PAZAPA-4460 file (N, C-alpha, C; in steps of 0.05 Angstrom, whole numbers, plus 32768, in hexadecimal, padded with zeros to 4 digits):
% residues 259
    n_x    n_y    n_z   ca_x   ca_y   ca_z    c_x    c_y    c_z   seq   type   mol
   8816   7FFB   6C4C   8818   7FE6   6C38   8835   7FE3   6C2F     1      M     A
   883D   7FCA   6C2C   8858   7FC4   6C24   885F   7FD0   6C08     2      I     A
   884C   7FCF   6BF6   8852   7FD9   6BDB   8857   7FF7   6BDB     3      I     A
   884B   8006   6BEE   8851   8022   6BF1   886E   8026   6BFA     4      E     A
   8877   8015   6C0D   8892   8016   6C16   88A6   8010   6C00     5      S     A
   889E   7FFD   6BEF   88AF   7FF5   6BD8   88B2   800D   6BC5     6      V     A
   889C   801B   6BBF   889D   8032   6BAD   88AF   8048   6BB8     7      L     A
   88AE   804C   6BD2   88BF   8061   6BDE   88DD   8059   6BDB     8      R     A
   88E3   803F   6BE0   88FE   8036   6BDE   8908   8037   6BC1     9      S     A
   88F6   8034   6BAE   88FE   8033   6B92   8902   804E   6B85    10      A     A
   88F7   8063   6B91   88F7   807D   6B84   8913   8087   6B7C    11      R     A
   8928   8084   6B8C   8942   808D   6B83   894C   807F   6B69    12      P     A
   8942   8067   6B65   894B   8058   6B4D   8938   805C   6B35    13      Y     A
   8921   8069   6B3A   890E   806F   6B25   8911   808C   6B1B    14      L     A
   891D   809D   6B2C   891F   80B9   6B26   892D   80BE   6B0C    15      Q     A
   8920   80CD   6AFA   892C   80D4   6AE1   892A   80BF   6ACB    16      G     A
   8920   80A7   6AD2   891D   8091   6AC0   8903   8092   6AB1    17      R     A
   8903   8087   6A98   88EB   8085   6A87   88E6   8068   6A81    18      K     A
   88CD   8062   6A7B   88C6   8047   6A71   88CC   8046   6A53    19      V     A
   88DE   8035   6A4C   88E7   8033   6A30   88D6   8020   6A20    20      K     A
   88CF   8009   6A2C   88BF   7FF5   6A1D   88B0   7FE4   6A30    21      D     A
   889A   7FD8   6A26   8889   7FC7   6A36   887F   7FB1   6A24    22      V     A
   887D   7F98   6A2F   886F   7F83   6A20   885C   7F75   6A34    23      V     A
   8844   7F70   6A2B   8830   7F63   6A3D   8827   7F4A   6A2F    24      I     A
   882E   7F33   6A3C   8826   7F19   6A31   880F   7F0C   6A40    25      G     A
   880B   7EF3   6A3B   87F5   7EE5   6A47   87FB   7EDD   6A64    26      L     A
   8814   7ED7   6A6A   881C   7ECE   6A84   882E   7EE2   6A93    27      S     A
   883E   7EF1   6A83   8852   7F03   6A8F   8851   7F1D   6A80    28      L     A
   885D   7F31   6A8C   8862   7F4B   6A7F   887D   7F55   6A87    29      L     A
   8888   7F67   6A77   88A2   7F72   6A7D   88A3   7F8F   6A77    30      A     A
   88B3   7F9E   6A86   88B7   7FBB   6A81   88D5   7FC0   6A80    31      A     A
   88DD   7FD0   6A6D   88F9   7FD9   6A6B   88FB   7FF6   6A70    32      E     A
   890F   7FFE   6A81   8914   801A   6A86   8929   8025   6A72    33      L     A
   892C   803F   6A71   893E   804B   6A5E   895B   8046   6A64    34      D     A
   8962   803A   6A7B   897D   8032   6A80   8982   8015   6A79    35      N     A
   896E   8008   6A6C   8971   7FEC   6A63   8969   7FD7   6A77    36      G     A
   8963   7FDF   6A90   895B   7FCC   6AA4   893E   7FC2   6A9F    37      Y     A
   893A   7FA8   6AA3   8921   7F9B   6A9D   8915   7F8F   6AB6    38      I     A
   88FA   7F91   6AB8   88EC   7F84   6ACE   88D6   7F73   6AC2    39      G     A
   88D1   7F5C   6ACF   88BC   7F4A   6AC6   88A8   7F46   6ADC    40      V     A
   888F   7F43   6AD5   887A   7F3E   6AE9   8865   7F2A   6ADD    41      S     A
   8857   7F1D   6AEF   8842   7F0B   6AE7   8829   7F1A   6ADF    42      Y     A
   881A   7F0E   6ACD   8800   7F18   6AC5   87EB   7F07   6AD3    43      V     A
   87DD   7F12   6AE6   87C7   7F03   6AF4   87AE   7F05   6AE3    44      L     A
   87AE   7EF5   6ACE   8799   7EF8   6ABA   877D   7EF0   6AC4    45      R     A
   877C   7EDF   6AD9   8762   7ED7   6AE3   8753   7EEF   6AEF    46      E     A
   8762   7F05   6AF5   8755   7F1C   6B01   8750   7F32   6AEE    47      G     A
   8754   7F2E   6AD3   8751   7F43   6AC0   8735   7F44   6AB5    48      L     A
   872E   7F5C   6AAC   8713   7F5F   6AA0   8712   7F53   6A84    49      K     A
   86FA   7F4D   6A7B   86F7   7F42   6A60   86F7   7F58   6A4B    50      G     A
   86F3   7F50   6A32   86F2   7F64   6A1C   870C   7F66   6A0D    51      G     A
   870B   7F74   69F7   8723   7F76   69E5   8735   7F8D   69EE    52      C     A
   872D   7F9D   6A01   873E   7FB3   6A0B   8743   7FB0   6A29    53      S     A
   874E   7F98   6A30   8752   7F93   6A4C   8767   7FA6   6A59    54      A     A
   8779   7FB1   6A48   878D   7FC3   6A52   8792   7FD9   6A3E    55      F     A
   8781   7FEE   6A3F   8783   8003   6A2C   879A   8017   6A30    56      P     A
   87AA   8012   6A45   87BF   8025   6A4C   87DA   801E   6A40    57      Y     A
   87DC   8007   6A33   87F6   7FFD   6A2A   8805   8010   6A18    58      G     A
   87F8   801C   6A04   8806   802D   69F1   880D   8048   69FD    59      Q     A
   8804   804E   6A15   880B   8067   6A22   8824   8065   6A33    60      Q     A
   882E   804D   6A37   8843   8048   6A4A   885F   8052   6A41    61      L     A
   8865   804F   6A27   8880   8054   6A1D   8887   8072   6A21    62      I     A
   889D   8077   6A2D   88A7   8092   6A32   889C   809F   6A4B    63      G     A
   888B   8091   6A5A   8880   809C   6A72   8895   809C   6A89    64      E     A
   8892   80AD   6A9C   88A3   80AF   6AB3   88A1   8095   6AC3    65      D     A
   88B8   8088   6AC8   88B8   806E   6AD6   88AC   8070   6AF2    66      A     A
   88B0   8086   6B00   88A4   8089   6B1A   8886   8089   6B19    67      T     A
   887B   8096   6B05   885D   8096   6B02   8852   807B   6AFD    68      D     A
   8860   806B   6AEB   8856   8051   6AE5   885A   803D   6AFC    69      I     A
   8871   8040   6B09   8876   802F   6B21   8860   8033   6B36    70      A     A
   8855   804B   6B38   8840   8051   6B4B   8827   8040   6B46    71      A     A
   8824   8036   6B2D   880D   8024   6B28   880E   800B   6B3A    72      W     A
   8825   8003   6B43   8827   7FEC   6B56   8817   7FF2   6B6F    73      A     A
   8813   800B   6B76   8804   8013   6B8D   87E7   801B   6B86    74      V     A
   87E4   802C   6B71   87CA   8037   6B6C   87BD   802D   6B52    75      N     A
   87C8   8018   6B46   87BD   800D   6B2D   87A0   8004   6B30    76      G     A
   8790   8008   6B1C   8774   8002   6B1D   876D   7FE5   6B1A    77      S     A
   8780   7FD4   6B11   877C   7FB8   6B0D   8796   7FA9   6B10    78      D     A
   8794   7F8E   6B0E   87AC   7F7E   6B12   87C1   7F83   6AFC    79      H     A
   87B9   7F8A   6AE4   87CC   7F8F   6ACF   87DB   7FA9   6AD2    80      L     A
   87CD   7FBE   6ADA   87DC   7FD7   6AE0   87EF   7FD3   6AF7    81      Q     A
   87E7   7FC5   6B0C   87F9   7FC0   6B22   8811   7FAF   6B1A    82      R     A
   880C   7F9C   6B08   8822   7F8B   6AFE   8836   7F9B   6AEE    83      A     A
   882D   7FAE   6ADE   883F   7FBF   6ACF   8850   7FD0   6AE2    84      V     A
   8843   7FDB   6AF6   8851   7FEA   6B0A   8866   7FDA   6B19    85      G     A
   885F   7FC1   6B1F   8871   7FAE   6B2C   8889   7FA8   6B1A    86      T     A
   8885   7FA4   6B00   889B   7F9F   6AEE   88AE   7FB6   6AEC    87      A     A
   88A3   7FCF   6AEC   88B4   7FE7   6AEC   88C5   7FE8   6B06    88      V     A
   88B9   7FE1   6B1C   88C8   7FE0   6B36   88DE   7FCB   6B34    89      L     A
   88D7   7FB4   6B29   88EB   7F9E   6B27   8902   7FA7   6B15    90      A     A
   88FD   7FB6   6B00   8912   7FC0   6AEE   8924   7FD3   6AFE    91      A     A
   8918   7FE5   6B0D   8927   7FF9   6B1C   8938   7FEC   6B31    92      A     A
   8930   7FD5   6B3C   893F   7FC9   6B52   895B   7FC0   6B48    93      S     A
   895F   7FBC   6B2E   8978   7FB3   6B24   898F   7FC7   6B29    94      R     A
   8988   7FE0   6B2D   899C   7FF5   6B32   89AA   7FF3   6B4D    95      A     A
   899F   7FE2   6B5F   89AB   7FDE   6B79   89C3   7FCB   6B78    96      Q     A
   89D4   7FCC   6B8C   89E9   7FB9   6B90   89E1   7FA8   6BA8    97      K     A
   89D8   7F90   6BA3   89CE   7F7F   6BB8   89DD   7F64   6BB9    98      L     A
   89E4   7F5C   6BD1   89F2   7F43   6BD5   89DE   7F2C   6BD4    99      K     A
   89E5   7F17   6BC5   89D4   7EFF   6BC3   89D7   7EEE   6BDC   100      D     A
   89C1   7EE4   6BE7   89C1   7ED4   6BFF   89C0   7EB6   6BFB   101      S     A
   89BB   7EAD   6BE3   89B9   7E90   6BDE   89D4   7E83   6BDE   102      E     A
   89D6   7E6C   6BEC   89EE   7E5D   6BED   89E7   7E40   6BE9   103      V     A
   89FA   7E2E   6BE1   89F3   7E12   6BDD   89E7   7E05   6BF5   104      P     A
   89D1   7DF7   6BF1   89C4   7DEA   6C07   89B0   7DFB   6C16   105      G     A
   89AF   7E14   6C10   899C   7E27   6C1D   898D   7E37   6C08   106      R     A
   8977   7E2C   6BFD   8968   7E3B   6BE9   895F   7E56   6BF4   107      P     A
   8963   7E6B   6BE5   895C   7E86   6BED   896C   7E8F   6C05   108      F     A
   8980   7E80   6C0D   8990   7E87   6C25   8983   7E7F   6C3F   109      G     A
   896E   7E6E   6C3F   8961   7E66   6C57   8966   7E49   6C5D   110      I     A
   8962   7E41   6C76   8965   7E25   6C7F   894A   7E17   6C7E   111      E     A
   8948   7E01   6C70   8931   7DF0   6C71   8936   7DD8   6C83   112      L     A
   8923   7DD2   6C95   8926   7DBC   6CA8   8911   7DA7   6CA3   113      R     A
   8917   7D8E   6CAA   8905   7D78   6CA6   88EB   7D7C   6CB6   114      E     A
   88ED   7D8B   6CCC   88D6   7D8F   6CDD   88C4   7DA7   6CD5   115      S     A
   88CC   7DB4   6CBF   88BF   7DCD   6CB7   88A4   7DC8   6CAA   116      D     A
   8892   7DDA   6CB0   8879   7DDD   6CA1   887B   7DF6   6C91   117      T     A
   8877   7DF4   6C77   887A   7E0A   6C64   8860   7E11   6C57   118      V     A
   8859   7E2B   6C57   8842   7E34   6C48   884C   7E43   6C2F   119      G     A
   8840   7E3D   6C18   8849   7E49   6BFF   8831   7E55   6BF0   120      M     A
   8831   7E6F   6BEC   881C   7E7D   6BDE   8826   7E83   6BC2   121      I     A
   881A   7E75   6BAE   8823   7E77   6B92   8832   7E5E   6B8B   122      G     A
   8828   7E4F   6B78   8834   7E36   6B70   884A   7E3B   6B5C   123      H     A
   8863   7E36   6B65   887A   7E37   6B53   8886   7E1B   6B54   124      I     A
   8882   7E0C   6B3F   8887   7DF0   6B3F   88A4   7DE8   6B46   125      S     A
   88B9   7DF5   6B3B   88D4   7DEE   6B43   88DA   7DF2   6B61   126      P     A
   88CE   7E07   6B6C   88D2   7E0C   6B89   88C4   7DF6   6B99   127      V     A
   88AC   7DEE   6B91   889D   7DD9   6B9F   88AD   7DBF   6B9F   128      V     A
   88B8   7DB8   6B88   88C8   7D9F   6B85   88E1   7DA0   6B96   129      K     A
   88EC   7DB8   6B9A   8905   7DBA   6BAA   88FE   7DB9   6BC7   130      M     A
   88E8   7DC5   6BD0   88E3   7DC8   6BEC   88D5   7DAF   6BF8   131      I     A
   88C2   7DA3   6BEA   88B1   7D8E   6BF5   88C1   7D77   6C02   132      R     A
   88D7   7D6D   6BF5   88E5   7D56   6C01   88F5   7D5E   6C1A   133      P     A
   88F9   7D78   6C1F   890A   7D80   6C35   88FB   7D88   6C4E   134      Q     A
   88E1   7D89   6C4D   88D1   7D93   6C64   88BC   7D7F   6C6C   135      V     A
   88B0   7D83   6C83   889B   7D71   6C8D   8880   7D75   6C7E   136      K     A
   8879   7D8E   6C7A   885E   7D94   6C6F   8860   7DAC   6C5D   137      E     A
   8851   7DAB   6C47   884F   7DC2   6C35   8832   7DC9   6C2F   138      L     A
   882A   7DE1   6C37   880F   7DEA   6C31   8811   7DFC   6C18   139      Y     A
   8805   7DF4   6C02   8808   7E02   6BE9   87EE   7E10   6BE1   140      L     A
   87EF   7E2A   6BDC   87D7   7E39   6BD5   87DD   7E47   6BBA   141      F     A
   87C9   7E47   6BA8   87CB   7E56   6B8F   87AE   7E5C   6B86   142      D     A
   87A5   7E74   6B8A   878A   7E7B   6B84   8784   7E79   6B66   143      E     A
   8797   7E82   6B56   8793   7E81   6B39   8790   7E65   6B2E   144      G     A
   87A2   7E53   6B37   87A1   7E38   6B2E   8789   7E29   6B39   145      K     A
   8780   7E31   6B51   8768   7E25   6B5D   8750   7E2B   6B4C   146      S     A
   874F   7E44   6B42   8738   7E4D   6B31   8738   7E3E   6B17   147      K     A
   8751   7E3A   6B0C   8753   7E2D   6AF2   874F   7E0F   6AF3   148      C     A
   8751   7E03   6B0B   874D   7DE7   6B0E   8762   7DD6   6B02   149      G     A
   877B   7DE0   6B02   8791   7DD1   6AF6   8799   7DB9   6B07   150      R     A
   87A3   7DA4   6AFA   87AE   7D8D   6B08   87CA   7D93   6B12   151      D     A
   87D4   7D83   6B24   87EF   7D86   6B2E   87F0   7D83   6B4C   152      G     A
   8802   7D92   6B59   8804   7D90   6B76   87EA   7D98   6B83   153      D     A
   87E2   7D8A   6B98   87C9   7D91   6BA6   87CB   7DAD   6BB3   154      P     A
   87B6   7DBC   6BB1   87B5   7DD7   6BBB   87A1   7DD9   6BD2   155      L     A
   87A8   7DE9   6BE6   8796   7DEF   6BFC   8784   7E07   6BF5   156      F     A
   876B   7E07   6BFD   875A   7E1F   6BF8   8766   7E38   6C05   157      P     A
   8764   7E4E   6BF7   876F   7E67   6C02   8761   7E6F   6C1D   158      V     A
   8749   7E65   6C20   873A   7E6B   6C39   8748   7E5F   6C51   159      E     A
   875A   7E4B   6C4D   8768   7E3E   6C63   8781   7E4D   6C6B   160      E     A
   8789   7E62   6C5D   87A2   7E71   6C63   87A2   7E7C   6C80   161      Q     A
   878C   7E88   6C89   878D   7E93   6CA5   8791   7E7D   6CBA   162      P     A
   8789   7E65   6CB4   878D   7E4F   6CC7   87A8   7E41   6CC5   163      R     A
   87B2   7E3E   6CAC   87CA   7E2E   6CA8   87E4   7E3E   6CA9   164      L     A
   87E3   7E56   6C9F   87FD   7E65   6C9E   8809   7E6B   6CB9   165      L     A
   87F9   7E70   6CCE   8805   7E74   6CE9   8814   7E5C   6CF4   166      P     A
   880F   7E45   6CE8   881C   7E2C   6CF1   8836   7E27   6CE1   167      A     A
   883D   7E39   6CCF   8854   7E34   6CBD   886E   7E3F   6CC8   168      C     A
   8883   7E30   6CC5   889E   7E39   6CCD   88AA   7E4A   6CB8   169      D     A
   88A3   7E45   6C9F   88AC   7E55   6C88   8895   7E5B   6C76   170      I     A
   8893   7E73   6C6D   887E   7E7B   6C5A   888B   7E86   6C41   171      V     A
   8883   7E7C   6C2A   888D   7E86   6C10   8876   7E93   6C01   172      I     A
   887A   7EAD   6BFC   8865   7EBD   6BEE   886E   7EC3   6BD2   173      L     A
   885C   7EBF   6BBF   8862   7EC9   6BA4   8861   7EE7   6BA3   174      S     A
   8872   7EF2   6B92   8872   7F0F   6B8E   8858   7F19   6B83   175      G     A
   8847   7F07   6B78   882D   7F10   6B6E   881B   7F19   6B84   176      T     A
   8821   7F12   6B9D   8811   7F1C   6BB4   8813   7F3B   6BB7   177      T     A
   8828   7F46   6BAB   882B   7F63   6BAA   8817   7F6E   6B95   178      V     A
   8814   7F60   6B7F   8803   7F6A   6B69   87E6   7F69   6B71   179      I     A
   87DE   7F53   6B7E   87C1   7F50   6B85   87BA   7F5C   6BA0   180      N     A
   87CE   7F68   6BAD   87C9   7F76   6BC6   87C5   7F65   6BDE   181      G     A
   87CC   7F4B   6BDD   87C7   7F39   6BF4   87DE   7F37   6C07   182      S     A
   87F6   7F42   6C00   880E   7F3D   6C10   880B   7F46   6C2D   183      V     A
   8800   7F5E   6C31   87FF   7F68   6C4D   87ED   7F57   6C5F   184      D     A
   87D7   7F4E   6C54   87C5   7F3C   6C64   87D2   7F21   6C69   185      E     A
   87DF   7F16   6C55   87EC   7EFC   6C58   8802   7EFD   6C6D   186      L     A
   8811   7F13   6C6E   8827   7F15   6C81   881D   7F15   6C9E   187      L     A
   8804   7F1D   6CA2   87F8   7F1D   6CBD   87F5   7F00   6CC7   188      K     A
   87F3   7EED   6CB4   87EF   7ED1   6CBC   880A   7EC3   6CC2   189      F     A
   8820   7ED0   6CBC   883A   7EC3   6CBE   8846   7EC7   6CDA   190      C     A
   8836   7EC4   6CEE   883E   7ECB   6D09   8854   7EBA   6D15   191      S     A
   8857   7EA1   6D0C   886B   7E8F   6D18   8882   7E89   6D04   192      C     A
   8881   7E94   6CED   8895   7E8E   6CD8   88B0   7E9A   6CDF   193      A     A
   88C5   7E89   6CDE   88E0   7E94   6CE3   88EC   7EA0   6CC9   194      R     A
   88E1   7E98   6CB2   88E9   7EA3   6C99   88D0   7EA8   6C88   195      E     A
   88CE   7EBF   6C7B   88BA   7EC5   6C67   88C8   7ECE   6C4E   196      V     A
   88C5   7EBE   6C39   88D4   7EC3   6C20   88C0   7ECC   6C0A   197      V     A
   88C6   7EE2   6BFD   88B6   7EEA   6BE6   88C6   7EE2   6BCD   198      M     A
   88B8   7ED3   6BBB   88C6   7EC8   6BA4   88B8   7ECF   6B8A   199      I     A
   88C6   7ECC   6B74   88BB   7ED0   6B59   88C2   7EEA   6B4C   200      G     A
   88BE   7EEB   6B32   88C6   7F02   6B22   88B9   7F1C   6B2B   201      A     A
   88A1   7F1A   6B36   8892   7F32   6B3F   889C   7F3D   6B59   202      S     A
   88AF   7F2F   6B66   88BA   7F39   6B80   88C9   7F53   6B7C   203      T     A
   88C1   7F68   6B8A   88D0   7F81   6B88   88E8   7F80   6B9B   204      P     A
   8900   7F7E   6B90   8918   7F7A   6BA0   8923   7F94   6BAB   205      I     A
   8916   7F9E   6BBF   891E   7FB6   6BCE   891F   7FAF   6BEB   206      F     A
   8934   7FA4   6BF5   8934   7F99   6C11   892D   7FAD   6C26   207      P     A
   8936   7FC6   6C24   8930   7FD9   6C39   8912   7FDF   6C3B   208      D     A
   8903   7FD9   6C27   88E6   7FDE   6C28   88D8   7FC9   6C39   209      A     A
   88E6   7FB3   6C40   88D9   7F9D   6C4F   88E4   7F9B   6C6B   210      F     A
   88F5   7FAE   6C74   8902   7FAB   6C8E   88EF   7FAA   6CA5   211      L     A
   88D8   7FB7   6CA2   88C4   7FB7   6CB8   88AF   7FA2   6CB4   212      K     A
   88B3   7F90   6CA1   889F   7F7B   6C9B   88AA   7F60   6CA5   213      S     A
   889B   7F4B   6CA1   88A3   7F30   6CA9   88B2   7F22   6C92   214      K     A
   88B5   7F2F   6C7B   88C3   7F23   6C65   88E1   7F24   6C6C   215      V     A
   88EE   7F0C   6C69   890A   7F0A   6C70   891C   7F07   6C57   216      S     A
   8911   7EFD   6C41   8921   7EFA   6C29   8911   7F02   6C10   217      V     A
   891D   7F0F   6BFE   8911   7F16   6BE4   8920   7F06   6BCE   218      L     A
   8911   7EF4   6BC1   891D   7EE3   6BAD   8910   7EE7   6B92   219      A     A
   891B   7EF9   6B82   890F   7EFF   6B68   8923   7EFB   6B52   220      G     A
   891F   7F0B   6B3D   8931   7F08   6B25   8937   7F24   6B1A   221      S     A
   8951   7F27   6B12   8959   7F3C   6B00   895C   7F30   6AE5   222      W     A
   895F   7F41   6AD0   895F   7F36   6AB5   8976   7F41   6AA5   223      W     A
   8980   7F30   6A93   8997   7F36   6A82   898E   7F49   6A6B   224      K     A
   8994   7F62   6A6F   898A   7F77   6A5C   8993   7F72   6A40   225      S     A
   89AA   7F66   6A3C   89B3   7F61   6A20   89A1   7F4D   6A11   226      E     A
   8990   7F3F   6A20   897D   7F2C   6A13   8961   7F37   6A13   227      H     A
   895E   7F51   6A14   8943   7F5E   6A14   8931   7F54   69FE   228      K     A
   893C   7F52   69E5   892C   7F49   69CF   8921   7F2D   69D3   229      E     A
   8931   7F1B   69DE   8928   7F00   69E3   8913   7EFF   69F9   230      D     A
   8918   7F0E   6A0E   8905   7F0F   6A25   88EA   7F19   6A1C   231      I     A
   88E9   7F2F   6A0D   88D0   7F3B   6A04   88C2   7F29   69F0   232      F     A
   88D1   7F1C   69DF   88C5   7F0A   69CB   88B7   7EF2   69D9   233      K     A
   88C4   7EE6   69EC   88B9   7ECF   69FA   889F   7ED8   6A08   234      I     A
   88A0   7EEF   6A16   8888   7EF8   6A24   8871   7EFE   6A10   235      I     A
   8877   7F09   69FA   8863   7F10   69E6   8856   7EF7   69DA   236      S     A
   8864   7EE0   69DC   8859   7EC7   69D1   884E   7EB5   69E8   237      L     A
   8846   7EC2   69FE   8839   7EB4   6A15   884C   7EA1   6A23   238      A     A
   8866   7EA6   6A21   8879   7E95   6A2F   8878   7E99   6A4D   239      G     A
   8883   7E86   6A5C   8882   7E87   6A79   889E   7E8A   6A85   240      G     A
   88A0   7E88   6A9F   88BA   7E8C   6AAD   88CE   7E77   6AA5   241      M     A
   88C5   7E5F   6A9F   88D8   7E4A   6A97   88E6   7E52   6A7D   242      R     A
   88D7   7E5E   6A6B   88E2   7E67   6A51   88F7   7E7D   6A55   243      D     A
   88F2   7E8E   6A69   8904   7EA5   6A6E   891C   7E9E   6A7F   244      L     A
   891D   7E85   6A88   8933   7E7D   6A9B   894F   7E84   6A92   245      G     A
   8957   7E81   6A79   8972   7E87   6A71   897A   7EA4   6A74   246      P     A
   8966   7EB6   6A76   896C   7ED2   6A77   8968   7EDF   6A92   247      Y     A
   8963   7ECD   6AA6   895E   7ED7   6AC1   8977   7ED7   6AD2   248      A     A
   8979   7EEA   6AE3   898F   7EEB   6AF7   8981   7EE8   6B12   249      I     A
   8981   7ED0   6B1D   8973   7ECA   6B36   8980   7ED9   6B4D   250      K     A
   896F   7EE5   6B5E   897A   7EF6   6B73   896B   7EF0   6B8D   251      K     A
   8979   7EE9   6BA2   896E   7EE6   6BBD   897C   7EF9   6BCF   252      S     A
   896D   7F09   6BDD   8978   7F1E   6BEE   896C   7F1E   6C09   253      V     A
   897C   7F1D   6C1E   8973   7F1E   6C39   8969   7F3B   6C3F   254      K     A
   8951   7F3D   6C4A   8946   7F57   6C50   8957   7F65   6C66   255      V     A
   895F   7F56   6C7A   896E   7F63   6C90   898A   7F6A   6C89   256      H     A
   8993   7F64   6C70   89AE   7F6A   6C68   89B4   7F88   6C68   257      S     A
   899E   7F98   6C66   89A1   7FB5   6C66   899D   7FC1   6C81   258      L     A
   8995   7FB1   6C94   898F   7FBC   6CAF   89A8   7FC3   6CBE   259      A     A
***
């Protein structure tokens, strides 16, 4: 599993670290380590249990060993535990020195061609608006939004992924595929893709963990630690990624850059 490889790569940056603070909102959550680094992850709320104690572990997190909580990304009992583990991994990734691959005219550092067919798992509206005019076809999947029945860009049924993704020249995967455990299966369908990009705040930016995978670019976010109070406040008030934009440090990293 890719997430197991991520956890192995992250261990040197988790060693000796503690979880200093956590906030869990309606759409996002964040974790802060004792070195001030912050990680943000999505809350896949459509997969959570009902009741007033959907997450009874929250008050136990503060002061815990970061390695132990990051392991929830692998062995968490539900989407929320795995999301907390993913946020801790995202925070730890900030300790690396990574070269950014994005350049003008090449989003995420990749080439988009007019003849390209692109598959996108996870609806991120700004990315859809950027990509759609530049390519021939865009297959857009989002299980959560399909269940909610929201209006907007037309979505393909997730059942069509095994048929459509092998025809794609580029595949863009949301980092939430790590949280819900679908990433390994989805990558099997990317047989003809020349680029596979993982995007979003939940993306664990540890390039060496993906060297044996089909993922070619990791496009996530680091966070401005000096604005921790603002970040946590927005998340606590059910804010989304658009609200957090001023505090994000967008990061696109080529996986093969470490090879």
